[in-house]
C-alpha positions in Angstrom: -22.4 -13.1 -1.9 -26.0 -12.8 -3.1 -27.0 -14.3 0.2 -25.0 -11.7 2.1 -26.7 -9.6 -0.5 -30.1 -10.7 0.4 -29.7 -10.5 4.2 -28.0 -6.8 3.8 -30.7 -5.7 1.3 -33.7 -3.8 2.8 -37.3 -4.6 1.4 -38.3 -1.5 -0.1 -34.6 -1.0 -2.1 -34.8 -4.3 -3.2 -38.5 -3.4 -4.3 -37.3 -0.5 -6.2 -34.7 -2.3 -8.1 -36.9 -5.1 -9.0 -39.5 -2.1 -10.3 -36.9 0.2 -12.0 -35.5 -3.3 -14.0 -39.4 -4.1 -15.1 -40.3 -0.3 -16.9 -39.4 1.1 -19.6 -36.9 3.9 -19.7 -39.5 6.7 -19.9 -41.4 5.4 -16.4 -37.7 5.6 -15.1 -36.8 9.1 -15.8 -40.6 10.1 -14.9 -39.8 8.4 -11.5 -36.8 10.0 -10.6 -38.0 13.6 -11.9 -35.1 13.8 -14.4 -34.5 13.3 -18.3 -31.9 12.1 -20.6 -30.0 15.0 -20.8 -29.6 14.9 -17.1 -30.2 17.4 -14.0 -29.7 21.0 -13.3 -27.1 22.0 -10.8 -30.1 23.3 -9.0 -32.0 19.7 -9.2 -28.5 18.3 -7.9 -28.5 20.1 -4.7 -31.9 19.4 -3.5 -31.5 15.8 -4.8 -28.3 16.0 -2.9 -30.3 16.9 0.4 -33.1 14.3 -0.1 -31.3 11.4 -0.7 -27.4 11.8 0.7 -24.2 12.0 -0.1 -22.6 9.4 -2.4 -20.0 8.4 0.2 -20.2 5.2 1.8 -19.2 4.9 5.5 -18.5 1.7 7.5 -17.4 1.1 11.5 -13.6 1.1 10.9 -13.5 4.4 9.3 -12.7 7.8 10.5 -14.9 9.7 13.1 -12.8 11.5 15.8 -14.5 9.1 18.6 -13.0 6.2 16.6 -9.5 7.7 16.3 -10.0 8.9 19.9 -10.6 5.3 21.4 -8.3 3.5 19.1 -5.4 6.1 20.6 -5.8 5.3 24.5 -7.0 1.8 23.8 -3.5 0.0 23.1 -2.0 -2.8 24.8 0.4 -1.0 26.6 -2.0 2.2 27.8 -4.1 -0.7 28.8 -1.3 -2.0 31.1 -0.2 1.0 32.3 -4.1 2.3 33.4 -3.9 -1.6 34.8 -0.6 -0.6 36.9 -1.8 3.0 37.7 -5.1 1.5 39.4 -2.7 -1.1 41.4 -0.3 1.6 42.3 -3.5 3.5 43.6 -4.4 0.3 46.1 -0.7 0.4 47.5 -0.4 4.3 47.5 -3.8 5.7 48.3 -6.5 3.3 49.1 -4.9 0.9 51.8 -2.6 3.3 53.5 -3.4 5.6 56.4 -4.6 8.9 56.3 -1.1 10.2 56.8 0.9 8.4 54.1 -1.7 8.8 50.9 0.1 9.9 47.8 -1.2 10.0 44.2 1.9 11.6 42.9 2.9 8.0 41.0 -0.6 7.4 39.9 -0.6 10.7 38.3 2.7 10.5 36.6 1.6 7.0 34.8 -1.5 8.8 33.9 0.0 11.6 32.6 2.2 8.9 30.5 -1.3 7.1 29.2 -2.6 11.0 28.6 0.3 12.0 26.8 0.7 8.5 24.9 -3.0 9.1 23.9 -3.2 12.3 23.0 -0.2 12.4 20.6 -1.4 9.5 19.1 -5.0 10.9 18.3 -3.6 13.7 17.0 -0.9 12.2 14.8 -4.1 9.4 13.6 -6.2 12.7 12.9 -3.3 14.3 10.6 -2.9 11.1 9.0 -6.5 10.6 8.1 -6.3 14.2 6.9 -3.2 13.4 5.0 -4.6 10.9 3.3 -7.8 13.2 2.6 -5.7 15.6 0.8 -3.6 13.9 -0.8 -6.6 11.8 -2.4 -8.2 15.2 -3.4 -5.0 14.8 -6.3 -6.3 11.9 -7.6 -10.0 11.5 -7.2 -11.6 9.5 -9.6 -14.1 11.4 -11.7 -17.5 10.2 -13.7 -18.2 11.7 -17.1 -21.7 13.0 -16.4 -24.3 15.3 -17.9 -25.6 18.3 -15.6 -26.8 21.2 -17.0 -27.4 20.1 -20.4 -24.0 19.3 -21.0 -20.9 16.7 -20.4 -18.5 17.4 -17.3 -16.0 15.7 -15.3 -17.0 15.3 -12.0 -15.7 13.6 -8.7 -18.1 10.5 -8.1 -18.6 12.1 -4.6 -20.6 14.5 -6.7 -23.7 12.3 -8.4 -26.7 12.2 -7.2 -30.3 10.4 -7.6 -31.5 11.7 -10.7 -28.3 12.2 -12.7 -27.3 10.8 -16.5 -23.6 9.0 -16.5 -21.8 8.5 -19.8 -20.4 4.8 -19.5 -16.9 3.7 -21.4 -14.3 1.3 -20.8 -12.2 1.3 -18.1 -15.0 3.1 -15.9 -16.1 2.5 -12.4 -19.9 2.6 -12.4 -20.3 5.4 -9.6 -23.5 4.6 -8.4 -26.6 2.2 -8.5 -28.1 2.7 -12.4 -30.5 2.0 -14.6 -29.2 1.8 -18.3 -30.8 4.0 -20.6 -28.9 3.3 -24.1 -26.3 0.5 -24.1 -23.5 -0.8 -27.1 -22.1 -3.7 -26.8 -21.7 -3.3 -23.3 -19.6 -5.5 -21.3 -19.2 -5.3 -17.3 -17.2 -7.1 -14.4 -19.0 -7.6 -11.5 -16.6 -9.3 -9.7 -16.6 -7.1 -6.2 -20.3 -7.7 -5.5 -20.9 -11.5 -6.8 -16.9 -12.7 -7.2 -17.7 -13.3 -10.9 -14.4 -12.6 -12.6 -16.0 -13.1 -16.6 -17.5 -9.8 -18.0 -21.5 -10.0 -18.7 -23.3 -8.3 -21.2 -25.6 -5.4 -20.4 -28.0 -4.3 -22.6 -30.8 -1.2 -21.9 -33.6 -2.8 -24.0 -33.3 -6.2 -21.9 -35.6 -6.7 -18.8 -35.3 -9.2 -16.2 -36.9 -12.8 -16.8 -40.0 -13.4 -15.6 -39.3 -15.8 -12.2 -35.6 -14.0 -12.0 -36.5 -11.7 -9.0 -33.9 -13.1 -6.2 -31.0 -12.8 -9.3 -31.2 -9.3 -9.1 -27.2 -8.8 -9.1 -27.8 -10.3 -12.7 -30.7 -8.0 -14.3 -29.6 -7.0 -17.9 -30.4 -3.1 -17.3 -29.4 -2.4 -13.9 -25.7 -1.2 -13.3 -24.2 -1.3 -9.2 -21.7 1.0 -8.1 -18.0 -0.8 -7.7 -18.6 -2.3 -11.2 -16.3 -1.8 -14.0 -16.9 -1.6 -17.3 -14.8 -3.7 -19.4 -15.7 -2.5 -22.9 -18.6 -0.6 -25.3 -20.6 2.3 -24.1 -23.8 3.2 -22.3 -26.0 5.9 -20.6 -27.5 5.3 -17.2 -29.4 7.5 -14.8 -28.7 7.1 -11.2 -31.4 5.8 -8.9 -29.5 5.2 -5.6 -26.2 6.9 -4.1 -24.0 6.3 -1.4 -25.3 4.1 1.7 -28.4 3.0 -0.4 -26.6 1.0 -3.0 -26.1 -2.5 -2.9 -22.1 -2.0 -2.6 -22.9 0.2 0.3 -24.8 -2.5 1.8 -22.4 -4.6 1.1 -19.3 -2.6 2.5 -18.5 -4.1 5.7 -18.6 -7.7 3.9 -16.8 -6.7 0.4 -15.4 -3.4 0.7 -12.2 -2.9 -1.7 -11.1 -0.3 0.9 -9.8 -2.8 3.0 -6.1 -2.4 4.0 -3.8 -5.0 3.4 -2.1 -6.4 6.7 1.6 -6.0 6.1 4.4 -8.1 7.6 5.5 -5.0 9.3 1.8 -4.6 10.8 2.0 -8.3 12.1 6.0 -7.9 13.4 4.1 -5.1 15.8 2.0 -7.2 17.0 4.6 -9.7 17.9 6.8 -7.0 19.2 3.7 -6.1 21.7 3.2 -9.3 22.8 6.7 -9.9 23.3 6.8 -6.9 25.5 4.1 -8.0 27.6 5.2 -11.4 28.2 8.6 -9.7 29.2 7.0 -7.5 31.6 4.6 -10.1 32.5 7.2 -12.6 33.9 9.9 -9.6 35.4 7.7 -7.6 37.1 7.0 -10.5 39.4 10.3 -11.7 39.4 10.9 -8.3 40.8 8.7 -8.1 43.3 9.5 -11.3 44.9 13.3 -10.2 44.5 12.7 -7.5 46.2 10.6 -8.5 48.7 13.0 -11.3 49.9 16.1 -8.9 50.1 14.4 -6.3 51.5 11.6 -7.4 53.8 9.1 -4.9 52.5 6.6 -6.2 50.2 4.4 -3.3 49.7 7.5 -0.7 48.3 8.6 -4.2 46.3 5.0 -4.3 44.5 5.0 -0.3 44.1 9.0 -0.7 42.7 8.0 -3.7 40.2 5.1 -2.0 38.7 7.4 1.0 37.7 9.9 -1.3 36.8 7.0 -2.9 34.0 6.1 0.6 33.5 9.4 1.3 32.1 9.2 -1.6 30.1 6.5 -0.5 28.5 7.1 1.5 25.0 4.1 3.7 25.3 5.5 5.8 22.4 5.3 3.1 19.9 1.8 4.0 18.4 2.8 7.2 18.3 6.2 6.8 16.2 4.7 4.3 14.0 1.9 6.8 13.2 4.3 10.1 12.9 6.7 7.7 10.8 4.0 7.1 8.0 2.2 10.7 8.4 5.9 12.1 7.5 6.6 9.8 5.2 3.4 10.5 3.2 4.1 13.7 3.0 7.0 13.7 1.9 6.5 11.5 -1.3 3.6 13.6 -2.1 6.2 16.2 -2.7 8.2 14.1 -4.9 5.0 13.3 -7.0 4.0 9.9 -5.2 0.6 9.8 -3.2 0.0 7.3 -0.7 -3.7 6.2 -0.7 -3.2 3.4 2.4 -0.8 4.9 5.2 0.3 1.5 5.9 1.4 0.3 2.4 4.5 2.4 3.0 6.6 0.0 5.0 6.1 -2.2 1.9 6.8 0.1 -0.8 10.2 0.2 1.1 10.4 -3.1 1.9 9.4 -4.3 -1.9 12.7 -6.3 -3.8 10.4 -7.3 -6.6 8.9 -5.1 -8.7 6.5 -6.3 -11.5 5.0 -3.9 -14.5 3.9 -3.8 -17.6 6.0 -2.6 -20.2 4.0 -0.4 -22.1 4.5 3.4 -20.9 6.2 2.4 -17.8 9.5 1.6 -19.8 8.1 2.8 -22.9 7.3 6.3 -24.1 3.7 5.5 -24.0 3.3 7.0 -27.3 2.6 4.4 -30.1 3.1 5.0 -33.6 1.9 3.3 -36.6 5.5 2.4 -38.4 4.2 0.3 -41.2 0.6 -0.9 -42.9 1.7 -4.0 -44.6 0.0 -6.8 -46.9 0.9 -10.0 -46.5 4.0 -9.6 -48.9 5.7 -6.6 -46.5 4.4 -3.8 -49.1 3.1 -0.9 -47.8 -0.8 -1.2 -48.7 -3.7 1.5 -48.0 -6.5 -0.8 -48.0 -4.7 -2.4 -44.9 -4.7 0.8 -43.1 -8.7 1.4 -44.4 -9.2 -1.9 -42.4 -7.5 -1.0 -39.7 -9.3 2.0 -39.4 -12.7 1.0 -39.5 -11.9 -1.4 -36.6 -10.2 1.4 -34.5 -12.6 3.6 -35.2 -16.0 2.0 -34.4 -14.9 0.0 -31.7 -16.7 1.1 -28.8 -14.3 -0.5 -25.8 -11.4 1.8 -24.5 -9.6 3.2 -27.0 -5.9 2.4 -26.4 -2.9 3.4 -28.0 -2.9 1.2 -30.9 -5.9 2.2 -31.8 -5.2 5.9 -31.5 -2.1 5.2 -33.7 -3.9 3.9 -36.4 -6.5 6.4 -36.2 -3.9 9.3 -36.5 -1.8 7.6 -39.2 -5.3 7.2 -40.9 -6.1 10.9 -40.8 -2.7 11.4 -42.2 -3.1 9.3 -45.5 -6.6 8.6 -46.4 -9.8 10.5 -46.5 -11.4 9.4 -43.8 -14.2 11.4 -44.4 -15.4 9.4 -47.5 -14.6 5.9 -45.1 -17.1 7.2 -42.7 -19.9 8.1 -45.5 -18.8 4.6 -47.4 -19.2 2.4 -44.3 -21.8 2.2 -41.5 -21.2 0.1 -38.5 -23.6 -2.7 -37.7 -22.3 -4.5 -34.5 -19.0 -5.2 -32.7 -17.6 -8.0 -30.9 -15.5 -6.6 -27.7 -11.8 -7.3 -27.1 -11.1 -9.9 -24.0 -7.7 -10.7 -22.9 -8.5 -14.5 -23.3 -9.2 -14.0 -27.1 -6.5 -11.1 -27.4 -8.9 -10.3 -30.6 -11.8 -7.4 -31.2 -14.1 -7.2 -34.2 -16.5 -4.5 -36.2 -19.3 -5.7 -38.6 -19.7 -2.6 -41.0 -21.7 -2.4 -44.1 -20.8 -1.0 -47.6 -23.4 1.7 -48.0 -21.6 2.2 -51.7 -20.1 -0.7 -52.7 -21.3 -4.2 -53.3 -24.7 -3.4 -52.7 -24.7 -3.2 -48.9 -22.5 -6.1 -48.3 -21.3 -6.8 -44.3 -17.8 -7.0 -43.7 -16.4 -8.5 -40.3 -13.3 -6.9 -39.7 -10.7 -8.2 -36.8 -7.5 -7.5 -35.8 -5.4 -9.1 -33.0 -2.4 -10.6 -31.7 -1.0 -12.8 -34.3 -0.9 -16.5 -33.1 -4.6 -15.4 -32.2 -5.6 -14.7 -35.6 -3.9 -17.6 -37.0 -6.1 -19.6 -35.0 -9.2 -18.6 -36.4 -8.1 -18.4 -40.0 -8.2 -20.4 -42.8 -7.1 -18.2 -46.0 -4.8 -15.3 -46.9 -5.0 -12.8 -49.2 -2.3 -12.4 -51.3 -1.8 -9.9 -54.6 -5.5 -10.3 -54.8 -5.6 -13.6 -54.8 -7.4 -15.8 -52.1 -5.6 -18.9 -50.9 -5.5 -21.7 -48.4 -3.7 -21.3 -45.1 -1.4 -24.3 -45.5 0.9 -25.2 -42.1 3.8 -23.6 -44.8 2.3 -20.2 -45.7 1.4 -20.0 -41.7 5.2 -20.5 -41.1 6.1 -18.1 -43.9 4.0 -15.2 -42.3 5.1 -16.3 -38.8 8.6 -15.4 -39.8 7.7 -12.0 -41.2 6.5 -11.5 -37.7 9.1 -12.3 -35.9 11.4 -10.6 -38.3 9.4 -6.9 -37.6 9.5 -8.0 -33.7 13.4 -8.4 -33.9 13.6 -4.9 -35.0 11.6 -4.0 -32.1 8.1 -3.4 -33.8 4.8 -4.5 -32.0 2.8 -6.6 -34.7 -1.0 -7.0 -35.0 -2.8 -9.2 -37.9 -5.9 -7.8 -39.5 -8.4 -10.4 -41.1 -11.8 -10.0 -42.5 -15.0 -12.3 -43.6 -17.4 -11.5 -45.8 -21.4 -11.3 -45.0 -20.6 -13.3 -41.4 -23.8 -13.5 -40.1 -27.8 -12.1 -40.1 -27.9 -8.4 -38.4 -28.0 -8.3 -34.5 -26.5 -12.2 -33.9 -22.7 -11.5 -33.9 -20.6 -13.1 -31.2 -16.8 -14.6 -30.8 -18.3 -17.7 -32.7 -18.3 -15.5 -36.0 -14.4 -15.4 -35.6 -13.8 -18.1 -37.6 -13.1 -18.9 -41.0 -10.9 -15.2 -41.3 -9.2 -14.1 -44.1 -5.5 -12.9 -43.3 -4.8 -9.7 -45.2 -2.2 -7.8 -43.5 -0.1 -6.5 -40.9 0.1 -3.1 -38.8 3.5 -2.8 -37.2 3.9 0.1 -34.2 6.7 1.1 -32.5 6.6 2.3 -29.1 10.6 3.3 -28.6 12.0 3.1 -24.4 12.4 6.3 -22.8 15.3 8.0 -22.2 15.2 7.6 -18.6 14.2 3.7 -18.3 17.7 2.1 -18.4 19.0 4.4 -15.8 16.0 4.2 -13.6 16.1 0.2 -14.1 19.8 0.6 -12.3 18.7 2.6 -10.1 16.4 0.1 -8.8 19.1 -2.6 -9.1 21.2 -0.6 -6.9 18.2 -0.3 -4.5 18.1 -4.1 -4.9 15.1 -4.0 -6.4 14.4 -7.0 -9.4 12.4 -5.7 -12.3 10.0 -7.9 -13.9 8.2 -7.7 -16.8 4.8 -9.3 -17.1 3.1 -8.3 -20.4 0.5 -9.6 -23.0 2.6 -8.7 -25.7 4.9 -11.0 -27.7 8.4 -12.7 -26.8 10.4 -10.8 -29.4 9.0 -7.5 -29.0 9.6 -7.4 -25.3 12.8 -9.0 -25.6 13.9 -6.2 -27.7 12.7 -3.6 -25.6 14.4 -5.0 -22.7 17.7 -5.4 -24.1 17.5 -1.6 -25.0 16.7 -0.9 -21.3 19.6 -3.3 -19.6 16.9 -6.0 -18.3 18.2 -9.8 -18.9 16.7 -11.5 -21.9 18.6 -14.6 -21.6 15.3 -16.6 -20.1 11.6 -15.7 -21.5 8.7 -17.9 -20.4 5.0 -16.7 -22.0 1.9 -17.7 -20.0 1.7 -21.5 -21.7 4.8 -22.1 -20.3 3.0 -22.0 -16.9 0.4 -24.6 -17.8 1.0 -27.7 -15.8 3.7 -27.2 -13.9 4.1 -28.4 -10.7 4.3 -26.3 -8.0 8.5 -26.2 -7.5 8.9 -25.9 -11.0 6.7 -22.7 -11.3 8.2 -21.7 -8.0 11.4 -22.2 -9.6 10.4 -20.2 -12.5 9.6 -17.4 -11.4 12.4 -16.7 -9.9 15.1 -17.4 -13.0 12.8 -15.5 -15.5 12.4 -11.7 -15.5 10.6 -11.5 -18.6 7.1 -13.5 -18.9 5.1 -12.5 -21.8 1.6 -13.2 -23.3 0.4 -13.0 -20.1 -3.9 -13.0 -19.3 -4.7 -11.5 -16.2 -5.0 -14.4 -14.3 -1.6 -15.5 -15.2 -0.2 -12.0 -13.8 -2.0 -12.9 -10.6 -0.6 -16.0 -10.2 2.9 -15.4 -10.8 3.0 -12.7 -8.1 1.3 -15.2 -5.8 4.1 -17.5 -6.5 6.9 -14.8 -5.4 4.7 -14.0 -2.4 5.1 -17.6 -1.7 9.1 -17.5 -2.3 9.1 -14.8 0.4 9.4 -11.9 -1.6 8.0 -8.5 -1.3 6.3 -7.9 -4.3 5.3 -4.4 -5.8 2.7 -4.5 -9.0 2.8 -1.6 -11.2 -0.3 -1.5 -13.4 -2.5 1.2 -15.3 -5.6 -0.7 -17.0 -8.1 -2.4 -16.8 -6.2 -6.0 -17.0 -3.8 -4.8 -14.0 -6.9 -4.7 -11.2 -6.5 -8.4 -10.2 -2.4 -8.4 -10.4 -2.8 -5.2 -8.4 -5.1 -6.5 -5.7 -2.8 -9.7 -5.4 0.3 -7.4 -4.6 1.8 -7.0 -1.4 1.7 -2.7 -3.1 0.1 -1.7 -5.6 1.1 1.0 -7.7 -0.8 3.1 -10.3 -0.6 6.6 -11.7 -2.6 9.3 -12.3 -3.9 8.8 -16.2 -5.0 5.2 -15.4 -8.3 3.9 -15.3 -10.7 4.0 -12.7 -10.2 0.3 -11.6 -6.5 0.4 -11.9 -6.3 3.8 -9.4 -9.1 2.5 -7.1 -7.2 -1.0 -6.8 -3.8 0.9 -5.8 -2.2 1.6 -2.6 0.1 4.2 -4.3 -0.4 6.4 -7.3 2.7 8.2 -9.2 1.5 11.5 -10.8 4.2 11.1 -13.2 4.8 7.9 -14.9 8.3 7.6 -14.8 10.1 4.9 -13.0 12.9 7.7 -11.7 9.3 8.9 -9.4 9.0 5.6 -8.3 12.3 4.9 -7.3 12.6 8.0 -4.8 9.2 6.9 -3.5 10.9 3.6 -2.5 13.9 5.5 -0.6 11.1 7.4 0.8 9.3 4.1 2.2 12.8 2.6 3.1 13.5 5.7 5.3 10.3 5.7 7.4 10.8 2.0 7.7 14.1 2.2 9.3 13.3 4.8 11.5 10.3 2.6 13.2 12.4 -0.5 13.2 15.2 2.0 15.0 12.5 2.8 17.5 11.6 -0.7 18.4 15.7 -2.2 18.4 16.5 0.4 20.4 13.9 0.2 22.8 14.1 -2.9 22.9 17.8 -3.5 23.8 17.8 -0.7 26.6 14.6 -2.0 28.2 16.5 -5.3 28.1 19.5 -3.8 29.8 17.3 -1.8 32.3 15.8 -5.5 33.0 19.3 -6.8 33.9 20.5 -3.6 35.7 17.4 -4.4 38.0 17.6 -7.5 38.6 21.5 -7.4 39.9 21.0 -3.9 41.9 18.2 -5.3 43.4 19.6 -9.1 44.4 22.7 -7.0 46.2 21.3 -3.8 47.0 19.9 -3.2 50.9 17.7 -0.7 49.2 15.5 -0.3 46.1 17.7 0.7 43.4 15.3 3.3 42.2 12.2 5.1 43.9 9.3 3.9 41.9 8.3 7.5 41.0 12.0 8.1 39.8 11.9 5.4 37.4 8.7 6.6 35.9 10.2 10.2 35.2 12.7 8.0 33.7 10.8 6.5 31.3 8.8 9.4 30.7 12.0 11.7 29.7 13.3 8.9 27.7 10.0 7.9 25.7 9.0 12.1 24.9 12.7 12.5 23.4 11.7 9.7 21.0 9.2 11.5 19.6 12.0 13.2 17.7 13.1 9.6 15.8 10.4 10.1 12.7 12.7 12.9 12.2 15.8 11.1 11.7 17.6 10.6 8.5 18.9 6.6 7.0 22.3 6.5 5.4 22.4 5.3 1.9 23.7 2.1 2.9 20.5 1.6 4.5 18.5 2.9 1.4 20.0 0.7 -0.9 18.7 -2.1 0.0 15.2 -3.5 1.1 14.4 -4.7 4.5 12.0 -7.4 5.4 10.8 -7.0 8.7 11.0 -9.9 10.6 10.9 -10.4 14.9 13.5 -13.2 14.5 16.6 -11.2 15.0 15.0 -9.0 17.6 16.3 -11.4 20.4 19.7 -11.9 19.6 20.1 -8.3 18.8 18.8 -7.9 23.1 21.1 -10.1 23.9 24.1 -8.2 22.4 23.5 -4.2 23.2 21.1 -5.0 26.4 23.8 -6.3 29.0 26.4 -3.5 27.3 24.3 -0.9 28.6 24.1 -3.1 32.3 28.0 -3.5 32.3 27.9 0.5 33.0 25.0 0.2 35.3 27.1 -2.2 37.1 30.0 0.0 37.2 27.7 2.9 38.2 26.1 1.1 41.0 29.4 -0.2 42.7 31.1 3.5 42.4 27.8 4.5 43.8 27.6 2.1 46.6 31.3 1.4 47.3 33.0 5.1 46.5 31.0 8.0 45.8 28.2 7.9 48.0 30.6 6.6 51.0 32.6 9.4 50.7 29.8 11.9 50.4 28.0 10.7 53.7 31.1 9.7 55.6 30.9 5.6 55.9 29.7 2.7 54.4 26.2 2.1 54.3 26.4 -0.6 57.2 28.5 1.5 59.1 26.3 4.9 59.4 23.6 6.5 61.3 19.8 5.8 60.0 19.3 9.4 58.6 23.2 9.3 57.3 21.4 6.0 55.2 18.5 8.4 53.9 21.1 10.7 52.4 22.7 7.7 51.0 20.1 6.1 49.5 19.3 9.2 47.8 22.5 10.1 46.6 22.5 6.7 45.1 19.4 6.8 43.8 20.5 10.6 42.2 23.6 9.1 40.7 22.2 6.3 38.8 19.0 8.4 37.8 21.5 10.8 36.0 24.0 7.7 34.7 20.9 5.8 33.0 18.9 8.6 31.4 22.4 9.9 29.5 23.2 6.0 28.5 19.5 6.0 27.5 19.8 8.8 25.4 23.1 8.0 23.9 22.1 4.5 22.9 19.7 5.9 20.4 23.0 7.5 18.8 25.0 4.9 19.0 22.4 2.4 17.9 21.4 4.2 15.1 24.2 3.3 12.4 26.7 1.1 12.1 29.4 3.5 12.5 30.9 5.7 15.4 28.8 8.0 16.6 29.4 11.8 16.5 32.4 10.9 14.3 31.7 9.0 11.6 27.9 9.1 11.6 25.4 11.5 13.4 21.5 11.9 13.8 19.6 15.2 12.5 19.3 18.1 14.4 16.1 17.4 15.9 17.5 14.0 17.2 20.5 15.6 19.0 18.5 18.8 20.4 15.5 16.2 21.6 18.0 13.6 23.3 20.3 16.3 24.7 17.7 18.2 26.0 16.0 15.2 27.9 19.1 14.3 29.4 19.7 18.0 30.7 16.7 18.3 31.8 16.6 14.9 33.8 19.9 16.2 34.8 19.0 19.5 36.5 16.1 17.9 38.1 17.8 16.5 41.2 19.3 20.0 41.3 15.7 21.6 41.6 13.0 22.3 43.8 11.3 19.5 42.2 14.5 17.3 44.3 12.7 16.6 47.6 9.4 15.4 45.8 11.2 12.8 43.9 13.7 11.9 46.5 16.7 13.0 45.0 20.3 14.1 47.0 22.4 16.8 46.5 25.3 15.5 43.9 28.0 17.6 43.4 28.4 18.7 39.7 32.0 16.9 39.9 30.0 13.9 39.4 29.1 15.1 36.0 32.9 14.2 34.7 32.5 10.9 36.2 29.0 10.4 33.8 31.1 11.8 30.9 33.7 9.0 31.2 31.3 6.1 31.5 29.2 7.8 28.5 32.6 7.8 26.4 33.4 4.2 27.5 29.7 3.0 27.1 30.0 4.9 23.7 33.7 2.7 22.4 32.0 -0.5 24.0 28.9 -0.5 22.1 30.9 0.3 18.7 33.0 -3.0 19.7 29.9 -4.8 20.2 28.5 -3.6 17.1 31.9 -4.6 15.1 31.1 -8.7 16.4 27.6 -7.9 16.0 27.6 -7.5 12.1 30.4 -10.2 11.7 27.4 -12.7 11.6 24.4 -9.8 10.8 24.1 -8.0 7.7 22.2 -5.5 8.7 22.3 -3.3 12.4 19.1 -1.7 12.2 
C-alpha cells in the first residue's frame, strides 16, 4: 500500500504533508488562513471554490456518458449490431439496386436503440435513487463553523475547517491534529494495518522518516477511523487531493461486491451467446441445403440469432433493482448498493450482535455491589470516575453508570475531588479500559488507576481483592467464589462487569496497558438490557422465511444464553472465541453450522465465522452498528446497519435500516426476494421460450420447402415479446416463494429449458401441420406442391401469418404459465400491469397482418375464424404446461 501511495501522490502534495507535520500548530493555522475557532461561512464558500469539494470520483463513477456507453455496450447489443451489419451487407450493399432493402437493418437497430435507451434511463434512475436515498443516511462530522459546533455533511468540509473527533468517527479529510487526548486511530483503509495506533498532536515525525508519511503521529488521513480518545484537527486537503483520493482506484471502500447473482447473469449471457453461435450456423446450413437459397438462408439465420438474444435482460435487471430500492425505502430500509438487494433476498443466515437488535438498546444499571453482593456507593463512585473521564466512545454501559451516579451521588463533589491524569483506552482484545485520576483533597494528591472490564479479563490482571475493607490475596478458591457470583447474576439476565483499582500506579504521562496488572478487585456493576417485545415475533418470522439467526457477541455466555432463551433461540450449544482456536478447518466448518450463539468474540473472530459460513455455501448477512462490527460487515455477502450507527459501520453497510427493528429487516428481506424472483422469472421464461423456438425452427426448416417465417417477421415478433417483458419487474411473487431464500444457480437452467422448451415446440409443430396440410390448402385451393407459383406466394404468406400469431401468443402465455407453479388465470394470476402488457402485445401482433403493414412485412389475409384455432391451441398449451410443471416439481423444490 505504501508503494502504491508513493506512486500515486504528487511531489507537491507530499511536500505539503511533510511541511505541515513538521511545523507548529500556529504555523499550520496561519498557512491555512484559519484559527482554532474555525472558518466563517463566507470563508468556507471561498475555500470550496479555491480547493474544490470534498468528494472523490473515480473512473467507474456515474457520469451520463459512462451510463450511455454501459447501456449500449452489452453482450446482447454487440451481437445485434454485428447481425445488423451482416444484414446490411446481404440486404443492401451486395444486392442489385432494385432489391436494396434496409427494413431488417432498421428493425435490428431499433431493438438496440430501445434496449439501450431504456437501460440508460434506468441506470440514471438507479443512480439518482441511490443518491437521494443516501441523503437520508449521510455521514456527518462535528465541525466548528462561525465560532460554534455544527453537524454538517462530510462533503461540505473545506480546507481550513476545524473538526472535533471522537471514537467511532471517520476522518472526513486529511488533517493536522491541533489537540489530542488518548487518540487511537485505525488506518487499515490506507495501509492495511488492523491494529490501532496512537496519534499525538504535539509529536512530530522522526528525523529521516519522510518516506513513512502514512505513519506521521500528528497527521490524520481521510477514510481512517477513530477507535478511541478525542481530538481537534484542521483540514489541509480535501477530495481528490487527499491520500485516500489518490488511492481511491486501488483501495476504495465503495467497491461493489460481486454477488453470486452477478456471476449468474454473466454465465447466462455466455450460455446464450454460445447457443447463438451454434444454432445460427446450423439454421443457415439446414435452410441452405433444403431450400437452395443460401442468401435467404443467411438472412433467416441472422434473424434467428436476434430472436435468441434477450436484449432486455440488462434493462429488466436494472428496473427490478430501482423498483425494489424505492419500495424498500418506503418500509424504512435504505439501499446503498443496488446489487446487494439480491443478496439480501437470498441470505439464509443473519449474524447479529444482540445489543439493540434483540434487546431494547436501553441499558440500566441494576446493581452496584461489593464482592459480598452488598450495595455499595463507593463501587458506583469508582464506576463513575472510569466512565465519566474516559474519552472514548461512551457506550450504553457508560451512559447507564453516569445516569445512575447522577441519581444517587453528588457528582459535582466527585468532579471537584478528582482530576483526570490519563487513560488507557478500551480495545477488543483486552476488553478493559482504565483511567488514572488524582484525588485533590484526600490522601495528599494520591493517584488512582480505576479499571473496569469483563470478568475473566479482570481476573487475569488482578492479584488481590477488597472484602469488608480488607485487602486479601486472590487465591484460586476466592477467584472461584467471585466467578460463581458473576455466573449467578448472569443467569438472571444481568450483564456484569468488574471494577478494580491500583493506588499510585506509575509516574504521570507514562501510563500504558502494562500498568493494568496487580489490580485489586473491589466490586461488580450489573446491568439489565431486556429483550425487545417485538424480538421474539420477529425472529419467528425470520425463521419462517428460512433465515437462521446467529448471535455473534463479545458478551459472556450466561447473559447471552438468557437473552437467547427469552427471544426463542436455540441455546443448547454455545461456543466462545477461545473454542474456535486451534481447530482444524473441517471442525470449524461443523462448529459454525451446529451453533447459533457465539460469545466472547473479537472482531477477528466474527469475520472468521462469517467466512466459514460462506465457505459452507451460505449467503450471509451481518447486522452491526459499532466500530468492532466493520470487519465482519465487509466480509459478509450483505452488510446491514442502522442510521444511528457509528460512521464506519454506516460506511461499510450495503443496506441501512432507519429503525433498529428486526421487523423492518424481515420486510426488507421479502422485498429483496421479490426483486430476485422477478429477475429470475424473466431469465428462466425467456431461456425456455428461446429453446422452444430453436427446436421449432430446426424442425420447420428441415421439412418445409420455404422459410418458416420471414426474417423481418421474426424480428417484429422478438420486438413485441421483449417489450412486453418490460412489465415483469412490476409483477408479484407468491407468499410461498417469499418464505424461502433462493440461492442463484445456473445448474438448474438446462433442466428447466429441456422440460418447458419442447412443450411450446409441440404446439408450434402442431400449428405447422395444421397450416401446411389443412388451413393453407383450404384457403388457397390446393396443397403446396399442386398449386401455381402465385398461389404458392399466397400459401407462404398465410403460413407465415398463422405461425407469427400462434408463436406470439404462446410466448406471451408462457409468462403466465411459468410465473408460478399453479394453474394460470384460475389459481394464480399476474399483476394488472403484466396482464395488460402481455395481452396488449398479443393483440397488437394479431392486428398487424390486418393492417397496412401486412404487405410490407409479407403477411397474408388470415380469416378471423383462425383465432378460434389459436384459442384452442393456447388452452391446450396451458394445460400441457401445467402437467409438465407437475412432473418437473416432483424432483425440484422450486419452479422459479
